[in-house]
PLY file of the C-alpha trace (Angstrom):
ply
format ascii 1.0
element vertex 196
property float x
property float y
property float z
element edge 195
property int vertex1
property int vertex2
end_header
-73.98 -10.84 62.50
-73.96 -10.89 58.82
-70.82 -10.47 56.57
-70.31 -9.41 52.95
-70.09 -12.19 50.87
-67.33 -10.44 48.70
-65.15 -8.74 51.19
-66.09 -10.22 54.53
-67.03 -6.66 56.02
-69.66 -6.85 58.96
-73.05 -5.70 57.70
-75.45 -3.45 59.35
-78.93 -5.36 59.59
-80.93 -3.33 57.19
-77.87 -2.83 54.48
-78.83 -3.50 50.86
-75.21 -2.72 49.88
-71.91 -3.59 51.63
-70.52 -0.05 53.09
-66.85 -1.46 52.38
-66.91 -2.68 48.62
-70.56 -1.75 47.47
-71.69 -5.10 46.44
-75.31 -5.85 46.68
-76.29 -8.05 49.91
-78.36 -10.90 49.36
-80.70 -11.84 52.10
-82.19 -15.00 52.76
-85.90 -14.72 53.72
-87.33 -17.03 56.36
-90.98 -17.35 57.07
-91.99 -14.99 59.78
-93.39 -16.16 63.04
-97.00 -14.74 62.09
-96.61 -16.72 58.79
-95.92 -19.94 60.52
-98.77 -19.41 62.83
-101.11 -18.72 60.31
-100.04 -22.00 58.23
-100.79 -23.94 61.57
-103.96 -22.26 62.00
-105.25 -22.66 58.45
-103.99 -26.38 58.66
-105.96 -26.89 62.10
-109.14 -25.12 60.65
-108.71 -27.43 57.49
-108.68 -30.66 59.26
-111.40 -29.64 61.78
-113.79 -28.75 58.91
-112.85 -32.03 57.33
-113.91 -34.03 60.18
-117.12 -31.92 60.72
-117.84 -32.38 56.91
-117.35 -36.26 57.21
-119.53 -36.35 60.31
-122.32 -34.69 58.28
-121.85 -37.04 55.15
-121.80 -40.22 57.58
-124.92 -39.10 59.11
-127.04 -38.74 56.21
-129.56 -41.46 54.75
-128.42 -44.03 52.58
-128.97 -43.07 49.00
-129.00 -39.46 49.75
-126.41 -37.34 47.61
-125.40 -34.13 49.50
-122.66 -33.25 46.98
-120.80 -30.23 48.17
-123.20 -29.20 51.07
-121.21 -30.86 53.98
-117.92 -29.33 52.94
-119.89 -25.94 52.44
-121.56 -26.07 55.66
-118.41 -27.00 57.83
-116.19 -24.23 55.89
-118.74 -21.70 56.83
-118.52 -22.99 60.59
-114.77 -23.23 60.74
-114.14 -20.05 59.20
-116.61 -18.16 61.83
-115.21 -20.46 64.77
-111.51 -19.37 63.77
-112.65 -15.69 63.36
-110.94 -15.44 59.97
-110.25 -11.66 59.40
-108.41 -11.97 55.92
-110.28 -13.07 52.95
-107.06 -14.88 51.51
-107.10 -16.87 54.73
-110.77 -17.76 54.45
-110.11 -19.02 51.04
-107.29 -21.15 52.18
-109.23 -22.76 54.98
-112.31 -23.39 52.63
-110.04 -25.10 50.09
-108.41 -27.11 52.92
-111.60 -28.31 54.09
-112.85 -29.32 50.74
-109.49 -31.12 50.04
-109.11 -33.07 53.32
-112.70 -34.04 53.41
-112.74 -35.40 49.89
-109.46 -37.17 50.74
-110.90 -38.68 53.95
-114.29 -39.70 52.57
-112.47 -41.21 49.09
-110.14 -43.11 51.57
-113.22 -44.43 53.66
-115.13 -45.39 50.59
-112.20 -46.89 48.48
-110.57 -48.55 51.52
-113.94 -50.40 52.58
-114.37 -51.46 48.97
-110.88 -52.84 48.85
-110.88 -54.51 52.14
-114.41 -56.37 51.41
-112.83 -57.22 47.86
-115.70 -55.46 45.97
-114.82 -53.97 42.68
-115.95 -50.27 41.77
-118.19 -51.56 38.92
-119.85 -54.11 41.24
-120.31 -51.24 44.06
-122.17 -48.68 41.68
-123.99 -51.33 39.55
-127.19 -49.81 38.21
-126.17 -46.34 39.20
-126.16 -43.95 36.22
-124.56 -40.72 36.66
-127.31 -37.61 36.04
-126.55 -34.06 34.90
-126.87 -33.06 38.63
-124.03 -35.50 39.64
-121.71 -33.68 37.05
-122.78 -30.21 37.50
-122.32 -30.62 41.38
-118.77 -31.84 41.21
-118.07 -28.95 38.67
-119.52 -26.53 40.90
-117.40 -27.79 44.01
-114.65 -25.38 43.71
-117.04 -22.35 43.07
-119.02 -23.47 46.18
-115.68 -23.23 48.14
-115.24 -19.74 47.16
-118.70 -18.80 48.05
-118.18 -20.50 51.47
-115.03 -18.54 51.99
-116.69 -15.35 51.24
-119.85 -15.77 53.23
-117.94 -17.14 56.20
-115.61 -14.45 56.12
-118.35 -11.89 55.95
-120.03 -13.62 59.02
-116.90 -13.67 61.09
-116.06 -10.05 60.40
-119.86 -9.03 61.17
-119.69 -10.95 64.58
-116.34 -9.44 65.49
-117.55 -6.10 64.80
-120.63 -6.63 66.91
-118.96 -8.05 69.95
-116.06 -5.67 69.74
-113.50 -8.41 69.58
-110.07 -7.57 68.23
-107.83 -10.30 67.23
-104.10 -9.06 67.23
-101.43 -10.70 65.15
-98.10 -12.02 66.24
-96.39 -8.88 64.88
-98.57 -6.79 67.36
-97.47 -8.73 70.18
-93.90 -8.55 69.17
-94.02 -4.76 68.73
-95.61 -4.60 72.31
-93.16 -6.78 73.81
-90.26 -4.51 72.19
-91.80 -1.54 73.45
-91.20 -2.42 77.09
-93.31 -3.59 79.98
-97.29 -3.15 79.94
-100.05 -4.70 81.27
-103.59 -3.85 82.85
-103.77 -1.10 85.48
-106.39 -1.58 87.98
-107.91 1.20 90.00
-106.82 1.06 93.64
-109.61 3.16 94.72
-111.93 1.71 97.26
-115.56 2.61 97.58
-116.13 3.72 100.98
-119.80 3.37 102.07
-121.05 5.64 105.02
-123.10 3.71 107.53
-125.53 5.59 109.66
-125.37 4.80 113.10
0 1
1 2
2 3
3 4
4 5
5 6
6 7
7 8
8 9
9 10
10 11
11 12
12 13
13 14
14 15
15 16
16 17
17 18
18 19
19 20
20 21
21 22
22 23
23 24
24 25
25 26
26 27
27 28
28 29
29 30
30 31
31 32
32 33
33 34
34 35
35 36
36 37
37 38
38 39
39 40
40 41
41 42
42 43
43 44
44 45
45 46
46 47
47 48
48 49
49 50
50 51
51 52
52 53
53 54
54 55
55 56
56 57
57 58
58 59
59 60
60 61
61 62
62 63
63 64
64 65
65 66
66 67
67 68
68 69
69 70
70 71
71 72
72 73
73 74
74 75
75 76
76 77
77 78
78 79
79 80
80 81
81 82
82 83
83 84
84 85
85 86
86 87
87 88
88 89
89 90
90 91
91 92
92 93
93 94
94 95
95 96
96 97
97 98
98 99
99 100
100 101
101 102
102 103
103 104
104 105
105 106
106 107
107 108
108 109
109 110
110 111
111 112
112 113
113 114
114 115
115 116
116 117
117 118
118 119
119 120
120 121
121 122
122 123
123 124
124 125
125 126
126 127
127 128
128 129
129 130
130 131
131 132
132 133
133 134
134 135
135 136
136 137
137 138
138 139
139 140
140 141
141 142
142 143
143 144
144 145
145 146
146 147
147 148
148 149
149 150
150 151
151 152
152 153
153 154
154 155
155 156
156 157
157 158
158 159
159 160
160 161
161 162
162 163
163 164
164 165
165 166
166 167
167 168
168 169
169 170
170 171
171 172
172 173
173 174
174 175
175 176
176 177
177 178
178 179
179 180
180 181
181 182
182 183
183 184
184 185
185 186
186 187
187 188
188 189
189 190
190 191
191 192
192 193
193 194
194 195
């Protein structure tokens, strides 16, 4: 039980002021179970999407630049697979996919050049940046937002069609607090009459 910091009086759970001395009650906000579950879910989706993006990038032909397309496609896929209902969560997942995939690809490319002892100027000798290169990298964050929006719309439309409903941790907790529950099955038996 929480006590008043000023007078030590035991406080009710929802008290904003001490009933004994009237001083305001400071609350320490801890992240809810649902927020922690959401953060873990976003991390899982971001890592899965990054690996899908890296796989798409590694399967392309040498010399072909896909720019943001692997991250865009994998963001759409992961947002759909995780049945993301909230747009804010879809945006976070999309940016996590883009961030993790860029980090993994950068680590692979620069790590392999470092191990082989090849400088960056040697590796890209003769390659001139084009306007498309610059524009694609500038468009990267915008494409992440578009992927989040489209992925969320697709996930919501598919959830609506199939009649699925994703319950949150708060809903489970409120059901548990309400008492026992469960599925009730009919105990009626179908009796078929047989003619003799």
